[in-house]
C-alpha positions, 0 to 999 in steps of 0.5 A, a space after each residue: 187680264 181685266 176682271 169685270 166686277 158688278 154689284 147689283 140687286 138680285 131678282 127672282 131670276 137669280 134664285 138658283 145662284 143665290 141659293 147656291 151661295 147661301 148654302 155654301 155660306 151655311 155649310 162653310 160657316 155654320 156658326 155665323 148664321 142663325 139659319 142652318 144648312 139642313 133647313 135651307 137646303 130643304 127649301 124650294 127654289 121659290 123661297 129664294 125667289 121670294 127673298 129677293 122680293 121681300 128683301 133687298 138682296 145685293 150680289 157681288 159678281 166677278 166675271 159673271 160669278 156670284 162671289 158675295 151676297 148681303 141683304 137688308 130688310 126694312 122693319 115692319 110697323 109704322 114706328 119701326 119702319 125707319 130701321 132695317 136689318 142687314 142680313 145674310 152677308 157672305 163672301 166666298 173664300 175665293 172672293 175675299 180680300 178683294 173689297 167685295 164685302 165693303 162694296 156690298 155694304 156700301 151698295 146697301 147703305 146707298 140704296 137704303 139712304 133716304 128711306 132708312 135711318 138705322 141699319 142694324 146687324 148682328 155679327 157672331 163673336 169670333 168672326 173678327 174679319 167681319 167685325 173689323 169690316 163693320 166697324 171700319 164702315 161706320 157700324 158701332 156696337 150697342 149690345 151683346 146677346 150672351 150665348 145667343 147661338 149654340 152650334 156643336 156644343 159651343 156657344 157664340 155671342 151675338 154682337 149687335 151693331 148699328 150705323 145711323 144713316 141720313 134721315 129720310 
């Protein structure tokens, strides 16, 4: 049986499935995201449509089902527009160990190259699979914010990482 696999930019028409996977990530891994399930669950679908227009959000589809997402947003301002933030990386448990996370990051790097020089991200301490993936794909740690997040009485550090891309 052949599996179809597609990595592509999401559009406003994808907002319902984008919202669904985003909420799944927030529910399954609340400590890994700055946002909360409760806050985003209360947002209208138009907010998810807007995110596909204000950020470049990629989706990993397997047999037509959205199993992974990751976005990046170029920073505002003349002096910072050479940088972008990778955000919202999440792969559903049934999509893991298939290379979807790597495919999403590679799609973002390809899309950003030529216009972005630095791709930055934050990974929460304790998320070793994601940390390993980012290191393997050329991201380096440049700092840590100690006790950056507090969830259910437990603190998590933010590990700050960057990958330098070819100059624009």
